[in-house]
N, C-alpha and C positions, 0 to 999 in steps of 0.2 A: 415681402413675399418674393420668392424666386420664380419667375415666370418665363417660359419659352414660348415665343410667338412664331409659328410656322407660316410663312407667307408675308411678304412685304408689299402687298397691294394696297388698295385704298382702305380696306377694312383693317388689315394688320397694322398699317402705318398710323391710322387714327387711334387705334387702341393703344399702340406703343406710346404715342404722344401723351395720351391721358394718363397712362400708368407710370411713365417715367416722372411726370410732374408730381406724383404722389409717393416718391421715394421707394419704388419697387426696383428689384434687381431684374432687369430685362435683357434677354438674349433674343435676337431676331435671326431667323434662318430663311434663306431664299436662294434660288438658283442663279439669280441675276446679281453679280457683284456691283454693278453700277448703281442699281437701285439701293443696295445696302450702303454703299459709300455715301449717297446723298442723305440717307437717314442718319448715319453716324456723324455726319458733319454738323447736324443741328440738334441731335438728341444724345443724351448720356446713356448709351447702351452698348452691349457687345453685339457683334454680328458674326455669323458663320455662313459661309457659302457652300451650298450643296442641296441634294435632294432630301426633303423632309421625311421621306419614308425609308431612308437608309439608316440602319442602327449606328453606323460609325459617325454619321452626321449628328445624330441625337446625343451620342457620347460627347462629341466635341462641344455641343451646345450646353452640356452640363446636366443632362437628364437624370443622372444618378442621384441628384439631391434637389431636383426641381419640385416646387409645390404644385405647379399647374402647367399644363400644355394647352395652348390655344392653337388648334390646327385650322387656319383660315386661308389656306392656299386656294387657288382657283379650281383645283381638281378634287372632287369628292373622294375618289379612291385613295389619293395620297393622304387626305385628312383621316380617313378611316384606318388605313394601315398604320399611320403615325400614332394614333390613339391606342391601337392594339399593341404596338411595340412599347409604348410608354407604360402600359399596364403590365405586360408580360415580362419585359426585361428590366424595367426600372421601378415598378410599383408606384408610379406617380399618383398622388392622391386625387387630383381633379383633372379630367380630360374633356375638353370642349371641341367640337368639330363643326365647321361650317359645311352645311349640306345643301346643295342647290337642286338636286334631282328629286322630283316628286316620286320617282320609282322607289328611292330609298326611304323617303319620309312616310310613304304609305305603309311601310313595314317596320314599325318601331322595334320589333324584336331583334332587328339587325344590330341595334346599338347596345344590347344587353351585355352583361359581364361574360356570358357564355360565348359571345360572338366578338364584336369589335370594341367592346369596353368603352363606349362613349357615354360619359356621365350626362352631358347636355348637348343636344343637337340644335344648332342655330341655322335658320333659313332666312338670309337677308331678303330674298325676293318675297317671301311670305310676310315678313315684318313690314316691308315697304308697301305691299298691297293693302294690308290692314290699315296702315297709316293713311294712305290716300283715300281708302274707303271712308274713313272718318271725315275727311275733308269734303267728300262728296255729300255725306249725310248732313254736315254742318258747314255750308258754303261760306258763312260769315267768319269762320275761324281761321287762324293762322296755324294753330296746332290744337289737336285734341288728344289727350293722353289719359289712359285708364289706369286706375289703381285699385287694389283690394278686390280682385276678381270682378272688376267692372262696376263696383258699387259707387266709386268716386271718380270724378273726372277733373283734370286740370286743363283749362282752356285758355288759349291766347287769342285775343281779338284786338283789332285796331279800333280805338274809339273814334267815331266819326262825328263831325258837326251835325247836330240834330238829335243825337242820342240824349235820353232823359237825364243822364248823370254828367254829361260833359259840361264843364264849368261849375260843377258842384263838388262839395266835400264828400269824401268817402262815407262819412257817417250818415249821409242821406240815403245810402243804399238800402238800409233796413226799412226806411219809410216807403221807398218805391216798391219794394218786394217784401211786404210784411209777412207773407206766408212761406217765404223761402229763406233758409239760412245759408249764407255764402260768405266767403272771405276773399278779398283781393290779396294775393300772395306777394305780388311784385308789380311794379310799373317800370317800363323802360321808355325814356323820353330822349329822342335823338341819340339812341344807343347808350345812354347813361342810366344805370339802375337807380330807382327811387324807392326807398323803404316806405311802404304805405303806413300812414297814421290816420287817425280819424279826421284830421283837418286837412289832409292831402287833397288837392283839387285835381280832378281829371281834366286833361286838356285834349283837344282834338288832335288826332294822329298819335296819341300815346299807345304803346303796346301794353295791354293790360292782361295780366295772368290772374285768373280767379279760379277758385276751387269750390265745388258744390257736389251734392249727390247727383249722380248721372242723370236722373230723371228731371232735375231742376235746371240744367245748364241752359236750355233754350230760353227759359223765362228770364234768367239773368242777362243773357245776350241782348235781349230786347231793350234793356235799360242803357246799354253802352253804345248801341248803334242801331240804325234802321236795319231790318232784316232783309236779306237778299231773297230774290225769288228762288223757290226750290229747284233743285237740279232735275231736269228731265232728259236733256239731250247731252251726250258725252261723246267727244271725239278723242281717240287715242292715237298718237303717232308712235309707231314702233310695236312690232308683234313679237318681241323677244320674250324672255322669261317673265319679266314684270308686266309688260303690256298684255301678254296673253292671260296671265293670272287675273289681272284687273278686269279685263273684258269678260272672262268667265264668271267673275264675282258679280259684276254689275249688270250683265245682260238680262237677268231675270226681272229687275226692277226699273231699268232705265233703257232708253233708246241709245244704243252704242254703235259707233262706227270706228273701225280700226284701220289705220293706214300702214302698210308694210311694203318696202321697196323690193324685197326678195320674192320672186314669183313662187318658188317652191315652198317658202314659209307661208305665203298666202294660201296655198292649197292645203297645207296642214291645218292652218287656223280655220279655214272654211269647214273642214271636217270635224274639228273639235268644238266649234262654237255653234250654238243652236239658234240664237236670235240676233246676234250682232252682225252687222254688215261689214264684210272684209273688202278693203279697197287696195288694189295694187298701184303703188305710186310713191312719189317723194313728198313728204310732209312740208317741204319748203317750196313746193310748186304752187304758185299763186293761183294758176288756172284750175288746178285740181281742188284746192280749198274752196274757191268760189263756186265751182260746179257742185260741190257737196255741201253747200250752204253753211260754211263755217260761221257766218254771222248769226246764225240761229242757235249756235251751240252755247249751252249754259256753262260748260266746262271743256277746256281743251288741255289734254295732258301730253306733254312731249316726253316720251320715255324710251327713246332709242339709246343705243350704246355710244353714240357720238354726242358729247355735251355741247359742242359748237352748233351742231344741227338742232339740238333741243332748244338752245337759246334763240336761234334764228326762226325756227318753226313757231315757237311760242310768241315771239315778237310780231311775226307776220300775222298769226291768227288773231292776236289782240288788235292789231291795226285794222284788220278786216272785219272786226265786230264781235269776236268771241267775248262772252261776258266775263269769264274768268279763265286765266291760264296758269298752268303749273309746268315747271321744267325740272327735269332730273339733271343735276350737275354734280360732278365728282370733285372738282377742285374748289376748295374752300374759298379761295380768293375770288373766284367767279361768283360763288353763292353770295358773298357779302356785297359784291358789286351790283348784282342785278336784283336782289331781294328788295321788294317794295318799289321797284321802278315800274316799267310797263308790264313786267312779269309779276303777277300777284304773289306767287309763292315759288321759291327756289328750294328744292329738296336735295340735301346731300345724303346719298345712300349710306355712306359710312357713319355719319352722325346719327341717323335714324337707327341704325343697327347696333351702334356701340353700347347703348343702354342695356340691351339684353346680355351683352358680355360682361359689362361692369358689375351687374348684379351678383355675379359669381366671384368677383375679385374683392369686393368691398369687405371690410372687417365688420364683425357683428352679424346679426340676422337681418339680411337685406332681402326683401321680397321683390322689389322692383327698382329700377333706375331708368330715368329718361334724361337724355341730353337735350338741352334747350338753347335756343339762340345760337345755333351752329357751334355748340360746345362750350360757350362762355358760362352758362349757368346749368344747374342740374336740379332735378326733383327726385327725391328718394322716398321709398316706403320701407321704414324700419320697424321691426317688431320689438317691443319692449319686454324684457324679461326681468325676473327677480322680484325684490320687494324694496321697501323704503331704505333698508340698510345696505343692500347689495347693489342698488341701482341709483344713478344720478337723476333719473327721470320718473321712475315709478313712485306713485304716492305723492307726487308734487303737482302743484298748479303750474300752468304754462308760464305765468309771470315769475315763478321761482326757479325756473330752469335757466342755467347760464349758457344760453345759445350765443355763438359768435355773431357779431354784428353783420347783418345781411342774410342771416338764416331765419326762416319763418316757419313755424308749425301751422299748417293750413287746416288739417282735418285729422280725425281719429276714427278708425273703424273698429268697433268692438264686437266680439263674438264670432269672428271668422274662424273656420276650422283649421287645425294644424295640418300641414302637408308634410312635415318632417317631425322626427322625434327630437328630443331635447338636445341630442348631440349631433344633429344634422343628418341622421340616417333616414332614408325614405320610408314612409309608411306603406304597408301593403294595401291592395285595393279594398279589402274588407274594413281595414281601419279608416281609410279615407272616406268610404261610404258611410260608416258609422258617424264620423265627425260631421259630415255634411248634413245628415239627418238630425243629429243632436243640435246643430246650430242654425238650421234653416229659418227658424222663427225668432231668433234672438240677435241677428246681426243688426247693429245700429251704426249709422253714419252721424258723427258728431263734429260739427264745424268748430274749430278751436277758438276759444275766447280766453281772456287773461286768467279767468278763474276755473277753467276746465282742468280736471285732475286726470292724469294718465294712470291707467291701471296695467297690471301685468298682462301680457299677451295682446295688448292693444297694437293695432297696425297704425303707425304714426306717419303721416305724409308731410314731408318738409320740402320747402323751396329754398335753394341756396344760390344767391346771385353770383358767387365767385367760387369756382371749384377748389380754390386753395383752402377753403374752410371745411372741406369734406372730412378730413381726418379728425378735426376737432369734434364735428358732429357725431362721427362714428364712435369716438371714445366715450361720449356721453351715454350712448346706448349699450355699451359693453358692461356686463355684470362683473362684480368682483370675483376673484378666483374662489373665495370661500363659499360662494353661492353654489358652485358646481360640486 
């Protein structure tokens, strides 16, 4: 696939790194030649220096025969104009724009074909807010990811000494939770993946990924570790786009305090927030943290634009008694360095966001993609099409499917409504509503076992411990040309 990425920032660079490794033809556009040179030194891609919203720059990038334009610069207006030009001048099939402003997101008609021709609008700040919100809801988890319209969740937890299953074989899981069907999709032990078998023994400190119906995940968690106290008090460092969104989301159900060093920003936050307490100051100020009872915080979130400050603030809050701390960190090397240390969870914005972009790039009918373990692993939701003759998966038991080693089918969701036509065209609102009504009572979550048979239109959720296997997995789900 020929893809033009506009913007070589954290999101654009991370997407490029993922797509280049999958044999795509990538061209990167940015106004900063030094940034492009650094990328070209380590990745096999073309670069073009210039403004992404200028037609001549898009021509130089090869827009005349591009399959996709990913407009992920830091400026919404540049991204919108670039998508409009890609549609009007080059008839580019797929156009994706990164949109940060809630002003634009509140009016989806802006993205229609009559206006800026954006096929998919991605809001990294909103994605990050929802990601952190899940960690607040499930404080024991390292990651909580939704699939199949929220019907299924993939959860990563660290197995702790004292958990019912620690030191026991996985096959004992069914005995411990007889009324809940679940499956362990993967185990990472000291950063090495372990393919789970029935006789695999869970050890303390293992990072365990399990999949279950969303309503059952808390029950399974209890078997792997002691449950943390529920979150009631949250302190947020940074009142920027992410901190502000998170405070607005949480203030209805939690006691929230938000620290912002810019006085004008504090005034704006105070006017926008109803229940949260806005504090003017520096989150690395020990005196301020002590006076605001950081030791009583169930969760401390360092979400400023300065990753060094986030690390220092999170470490300080943890040392002063905060129960759990989260830090937002852009550089992957930093994330790998601090994750699992005194900082409980280090979040890479680019890695959290990248899954939403990859879902539109993958081959086959991909409903969702989530990047796991800082990009090392991946979870996909693929829709099976065809029949036993045209498909390598439909009509076959799980044990009969030739998955690459390290790929695991965790669950199947049957009966979900279609959101697209057979050839990828969007269904109108009347068709979507009819599909939802028709299927509302027939959606089934099926945890995969060796004798489970996949049917056409099933949503199949897979865990892949190495992204190099992605192309093989995608090929399995592609139907033969004769089917169409």
